[in-house]
N, C-alpha and C positions, 0 to 999 in steps of 0.2 A: 548427590547422584554419583553412583559408581559407574565408570565407563569402561567398556571393553576396548582396550587400546591395541588389540592384536588383530583387528578385523580389517584386512586389506583386500582389495579387489584386484585379482590377477589381470583382468582386462585393462585396468588402468596402468599396471606395471609394464604391459607389453609395449607401451609407447616409450618407456624409459629403457627397456632392455633391447628392443629392436627398433630404434628410431628410423633406420633406413628402410626397413620393411614397411613401417607405418606410412612413411612418406610415399613409397612406391604404390601402396594400396590406395591412399588418398589421391595421389596424382592420377592414377588410372581412372578413378571415378570421376574426377574433375574433367579429365581430357575427353572421356566418353561423352560428356555433356556439351563441351564447348569447342573442342579442337576442330571437329569436322566443319563447323560453320566459320571458323576463323582462318581457314586456309591450310589446315593440317591434314593428316590422313583420316578421312572420315567418309560419311555418306556422300559428300559432294565430290569425292575423289581427291587425289594428291594435288596439293597446291590450289585448292578451290578458292575462288575470290569472293565467295559468299560472305556476308557480314552478319554478325549476330546482333539481334535486338530483342529485348524483353517483349514477350508476346502481349503484355497488358498495355503497352504504350499506345497502341492504336485502338484499343478497346474502349467503347463508350462507357463512361462512368455514370452509374445510376445510383439514386438514393437507396439506402437500406430500407427493407421492410420493417416497420416498427409499429408495435401495438402497445407499447408501454406508456403509462400516464403516471401522474403524481400518486394515484391510488396504489401503485405498485412500489412506491418508494417509502420506506419507513426508517425511522431512527435518525433522520437529519432534517428536522423541521425548520431549523434556523436557515439552512441552505436553501430549502424550498421557498421560504418566505422571501428571501433575498432575490430569488430568480422569478418570482411571480410577475414582475414588471416586464421581463423578457417575454414571457408567455403572452401577456396582454398586448405587447407590441407586435408580436407575430400574428396574433389573432386580428388585431385592429390597428394597423399602422397609422391610419388617419387620425386616431385619437390624440396622437402626440404632436400634430401639426400646430396646435395652439400653445405648446409649452416651450419654454426657453431653455431646454436642456442642451447638451452638446449636440452639434449638428452633424449628421452623417455627411460624408463627402461623396461626390458623384464623379464617375469616370466619364468625362465629356466625350472621349473618343467612342466609348461604348454607346453613349446616348445619341450619337450621330451628329454632334455639334461641331466636332473637329474632324476633318477628313483625312489628314495626313499625319498629324502629330498628336501624341497623347499629352494633353496639358491638364493636369488636375488642379482645380481651384476650389478651395473651400467656399461654400456658398454662405458667406458672411458679409457683414457690412464692410465698407471701404477701409475703415481703420483697422480691421482685423485681418485683412488680406496679406499685408506685409510683402514678403519675398515673392509670393505667388503672383501678385500684381505686377511687380517689376519684371519678372520673367515673361509675363504676357505682353508687356509693352515692348520688350526687346524683340519679340516675335512679330511685332507690328500688328497686334490685334486691337480691336476697339471694344472696350468694355464700358458700359454705361450702367450706372446704379440708380435704381428707382428709390424714391424717398422712403418707401416702407421697407427697404432692405432687400428688395428683389434685385436680381442680377440680369441685365440685358446683355446677352452675348451675341456679337455679330461675327459670323464666319465669313469665309472668302466669297461665298455665293451671295452675300448680301442679306441673307435671311436673319432676322432678329428674333431671338427666343427669350422670353422672360422665365426665369427659374425662381421658384419660391424658396426663400431662405429661412422661413420661420419654423420649419419642421424640426422637431426634436427627436430623440431616439435613445435607445439603451446604450450601454457601453459598446465600443467597437469590438472588443474582445473580452472573453471571460475565461479565466484560468481557474480550474478546479484542482485543489491540492488536498492531499490526505494520504494516509497509509494505504497500502494495498488492501483491497477487499471492502472498502468502506462504502462503495456504491457510486463512484464518480461517473463511470460510463452509464450506469443505469439512470442516474439523475439527468444526464444530458439527453438520453433517449426519451425520458419522461417529459422533458420540456417540449421536444418535437411532437410527441404524441398528444400532449395536452393542447398544444396550439394547432395540431393537425397540419404540419408543414413538412416538406421533404427533409430527410436527415442523411447527410453524406458523412460516412464514417471512414477513417483512415488511421491505421496504427503508425506511429512514428518510424518504426523499423521497416515499414513497407516502402518507404521512399527510396532508400539507398540501395545500390547494387554495385557490382564490381566495375561497372562501366561509367566513365566520366559523363556528367550531364544528365544522367537518368533521374536523379533525385529532383533537380530543379524542374525538369520537364514534367514530372509527375505532380509537383506542386501547381504548376501552371494549368495542367489538365484538370486538376481537382477544382480550382476556382472557376475555370471556364465552364465546366460541367454545371456548377451551381448557377452561373449566370444564364445558362441556356434554359433553365426550367422556367417556362412562361405559363401563365394561367389566364383564363378569361374571367369574366365577372362572376362566374359560378365556381371559380377555383378549380376548373378542369384543366389538367396539364395539357399544354399544346406543344407541338413541334415548333421550332424557331422559324420554319418556313411558312407557317400559316399566317395569313394576312388579316385575320379578324382581330378586333381590339384585344389587346393583352397588356398585362403589366408584369414587372419583374416579381416572381414569386418569392415571398420571404422564405428563407430556408436556413438550416443550420449546417455548418461544416464542423465536424468534431474530429480532432486529432488526439488520439489516445497515446499515452506515454510520449509526450512531445519532447521530453529530454533526450530521446534518441536522435533528434535532429536539431534541437534547440539549445544544446549545451554551450557553455561559453566557448568562443572561438579560439581561445588559447589551447583548448584540448583537441582541436581538429587541425588537420593538415590538408593542403591541396584542394581537390575538387569537393571534399566533404563540406567545405564552407559554402559552396554554391547553393546547396539546398536551403540552408538557413537564410542566405542572402535573398533568394527568391521568395521565401516566405515573408521576410521583412518587406520586400517590395509589394507583394500582394496585399499586405496589411496597411501599407502606406498610401499616400495620395496618388502615386503614379499608376496604381492598378486598383483603385478603390471600387468596391462592389456594393452598391446600394441594395438593401434588402437582405444581405447575407450577414448572419451573425456567426462569428468564429468562436468556437469553444475548444478548449484543450484541457487535458488532464495530465497530472504528473504526481509521483510520490517523492520526487527529488527537486523541489523548487529552488533549492540553494545553488544548484549547478547550472541553472538556465542563464543564457546570455542576457546581460542587462539591457541591451538594445531590444530584446524581444519582449520583456516584461514591463517596459517603461509605459507611462501614461500615453495614450494615443494609439497604442497597440493592444496590449491586454490591460484595459482600464481597471478591471475589477478582478480581484483575487478572492476566491471563496474557499474557505477551508471546510472540507467534509470530514468531520471527526468520527471516531468510533462511537457507536451508540451507547447511551447511558442505560440504566436498568429499565426505564420506561420504554426507550427505543428498542431495546432487545426484546422486551415482551411483545411489542407491536410487530416486530419482524417475525418472531416465533409464531405468533397468532396468524400472520399472513401465510407462512409456509405450512402451518398445521391445519388451516381452515378446511382443506379438502381431503383430510386424512382421518380415518377412524381412530379415535383415542380411547384408551381404557380409562376407567374412573379414577385410577390412582395418579394420573398425570396432572401435575400442578405447574402450569405455564409460568406463573409468577415466581415460584420457587426456582424453576429452571433458569429464568432470566436473572434472578439474584445470584445464582450459582455459576454464572458464566461471565464474570467481569473480564473485560479485555477482549471479548469475542466481537468480531465485526460481522457485518451482514453475510459475507461469504462463509465465515466459520459457522454461523447459525444455519445457513442453508445446507451446508455439508453435514452438520449434526443431524438435522431432520432426515436427510437422505440416508445417512448411515443407519439411523434407527429404523427407518422404513424397510431397508434391505435386511437388517437383522430380524425384524418381525416376519418378513416373508420367508426367510430361510428357516425360521423356527416353526413356520406354519401357523402363526398367530393371526387371529382375525382383526385385532386392533393393536396399535402401538402402545406399549405400557411404559411406566417410569423406569423399569430396569433396562429396557432397550435404549431409552434416551440417555440413561447414565452410562451405559456401555459406549454409546456414540461419543459422549463428552470425554470419557477417559481415553478413547482412541485418538481424539484430536489433541488433548492436552499431553498425554503420555506416550503416544505412538502405538503402533501395532504390536501385539504380544508375539514373542518368538518362543512359543511353547515347545517346539521340537529341538531347540538348542540344548546340547548336552552341557551341563555344568556340574563340576565335581562337588562333593559334599563340603570340602574345605573352602572352595570358592563361594559356595552358597552361604556358608556360615560367616565368612568375612563380609559378604554383602549385607547380611542381616544385621550385623553389628554396625557396619558403616551407616546404613539407613536409619538404624535406631539412634545413632548419635545425632544425625540431622533432626530427627523428630523430637527428641528430648530437648535439644537446644531451642527449637522453634516454639515448643510449648512453654518454656521457662524463661524466655527473653522478651522483655517489654518492647513493643514496637514491631515484633515479627508478625507476618501474615498468618492467619489460621491455616492449619493443615487441612488438606483435602483428602489425601490418601498416601499410604506408604506401601510399597510393593518390592518384592525381590524377584518378580517375573521379568525376564529381559524384555525390553521394549526398545526398538530402534537400535542405537549403538550403546544403550545403557543396560547394565546388568541389573539395576534396580534404581528406584528413585523415591523421593518424598516430594509430592506436589503441594504447593501452597496457593491459595486464592485469596485475594483481598476481600474483606467483608463488605466493602463498598467501593464505588468508583473513585479513583484517586485523581485529584487535580494537582496536588503538589506532595512532595515527600520530605519529611523532616530528617534532621541529622540522626535522631534516635532510630528512625526506621532504617536508615542506611547502615548504621552500625549493627543493627539487628541482622540485616542481611549478610554482613560480613561474618557475624558469629555463626549463623546457620550454615554458611559455606564451609566453615572450619570444622563443623561437628563431625563429619564423616572421618576425616583424617585423624582427629584427636581420638575418636573412639577406637580406630585401628591401633593407634599407639598404646592406649591404655590397656587394651585387651590382649593384643598379640606382641607388644614390645616395639621399641623404636626401630629395631633392625628388620621388622617384618611388615612395615608399612608398604603399601603398594602404589602402583601408578594409577589406580582407579580414581584417585582424588584429583587427577590433573585438571579435569574440567572445572571442578569446584575452585581450585586455586586460580585458574585463569579468570573465572568470573569474579572472584574476590579481588584480584589484582586490578582488573578493569574498573571495578566499582570504586576501589580506593583511589585510583588515579583520577577518576571522575570527580570524587569528593574534593580532592586537593586542587586540581588544576582548573576545574570548571565551576564548582560550587563555592569555592572559597571557604571550605570547612577545615582548614588547617591553621593552628595558631602560629606556626613557624612561617608559613607562606603569607598568611593574611587573607582578607576578603577581596581577592583579586581573581580575575578570569585570565589565565595565562594563555597566550597565543599558541597556535598549533605547533610551531617550531621554535621553542624558546632557546635562549643561549645556553652554552654548556654549564655555566654556573647555576642558572635557574633550574635547568634540567636535573642537575645533581641534587639540588635541594628538594625538588619534587620527588625524585626517586627515594630519597631518604625518608620523607614523610610517608610515602606509600608503604615502605617496608615497616615503618613504625606502626602505622595503623594495622597492618596485617599481623605483626607480632603481638600487639596488644589484644587483638581479637582472639588469636590462638591461645594466649594465656588465660583470657576470660573463660573461654570454652573449656579449657583443661580443668580449671578450678570448678566449673559447674558440673562437668561429667564425673569428676572424681567423687562427688557426693552421691552420684547414682550408680557408681561401679564399685562401691565399698560398703561394708556394713551389712547387717542382716535384718530382714523385715518380713513379716507375714503378709501374703497377698493372695487374692482369689483369682484363679484362671477362669476361662470361659465355662468350664464344667463344674465350677464352684468347689474345686478341690484345694485344700490348703497346701501351699508349697513355700519353700524356704529359699529365697533368692533375692538379688537386688534388682533395681529397676532396669538397668541396661541389659542384664541377662534376661529379665522377664520379657521385655519387648522384643529382643532378638529371637528368643525361643518362640514367641507368638508368631513372628514373621516366618520362621522356619516351618511352623506347623500349618499356618493358614495362607501364607505367601502374600496375600494382600489384606490390608487392614484399613478401615475407614477412620475418619477422625474420632468418632465416638468410641470405636473399639480400641483405639490407641489410648484414649483417655481412661477407659475402664481398666486397662492394664496398668497405667501409670498412676492413677489417683491414689492408691494406697501409699505411694512413695512421695507424694507432694506435700509440702508444708501447708499449702492452700489448695483445697480441692478444686479441680477444674470442672466447670459445668459442661454438660453436653451441648451439642449444637441446638439452637432453637428449632422448633418444628418446621418453620417456613424455609429452612435450609435442608430439608430432608433429602433432596436430590444431590447434595454436595457431599 
């Protein structure tokens, strides 16, 4: 990929050149919002004593309107199966009373059993109470345990209440992890919709603000709102002031991007810890909420505080992966089911040609294709429009109006030809999808590759092939234009290759000199020097392999056929570069048609079921 390294944004530079001006502008905007209410010069007058408080703190928290069910979730069947018991619990909590699973805890203060102090006691047999029993004795309470495990709790008023301890339940907390766009939030909403229970949604970034204590208060308000949702026997939501028979409504609290508040406390300072502390308290015995299932999602599980993800808080961690080819086909069928499709659309081929796409990518693909069809005035979405949408997601938006000199366009054509030839002639390299010299995003041109199938692991041969493909552009520049004329366009390729080589050496143990070890994040100086030496060695070896390969394709004469079936006298590298200069974008099959006369072994064209790729 040849990158445009001269594209700077003057708006970004203004903060560097005029930092004082930027501070004054930002300061004015901030003061306009806050100073008047904090006692400065504002609407309240000079020296006003009014205090600022976020408007939402006193606003009643209501559950989200939700119509999603499991029918709307595709491509993550394993995660759905693992969460079916949660749906069953929310639908029919009494079904679990005869099971011996982990027992939910009850907030005795909320239940009305303790009038002045909140004493949380796990409703278990005597031998399982431990410290909680000792704390109760110190507070001079009388606990009596029934033979069947029931707890007889006597409060100050003398009223004795028997609580059932045989009820089981699902995990106290469920943490959904996975890359962005895999459907974690959708899955949580589908559970609530499937069970027809209230769904309380909160993003992790919504808790904190510039004022101390706001985050902790919002956490308390969220859990209190969930506890206030009462229902009668017909599951009709009642106000807490109604006196008719009611029970605590099962509901779901979902915190999206919980890493915003749940990161390890070593990374936080001051009042920012309080929000996490309050969340831990709400999940613990001191503020236990029976009937409430807490779910959270993150794409950064490694940075979460260990106290948050330990058993007893988030008991179950469920990975929501990117969909496989069958899952992608189901997702595409879901999004395409209400759209008119032309006869040339092959959903199975489209699913096979989009490895690595997640649910959000596929939804975006269908939407872009639908918009493209509408702009063109088509009555149905066809395969060409879906291909356009896929290219836009993979390669970026075309910059057709960008002026590029003929010299720069020629250099880009040879650069991308180098990548393509190496990819087609290196064992373990991914198949080519397309090559283009049309600028897209920050790139002046690119060769895109897609794996032929979903990858579960990557071999050393495949990683070395990726190194070679990265070097193809720079080597082609050197062979055609000379060592003194190489450009900065290969900087991104070299960065990618260096990161990959470092990963092979320090993480995967693929270096004979270092050995099969996983080196820690910050090794000592001696080990770091050895790693750097091995990385340079891998890169130099890849560069030399590619140079030997491309020399075969940039020297010697051979007859070949162009697209118009005219005989011409040129070598492979020149042939492919000239084809790119003429047609600007070439598919994998078109590239192979240009290069096949120069191959020692003829390259077969893509199978028919990959027609869309």
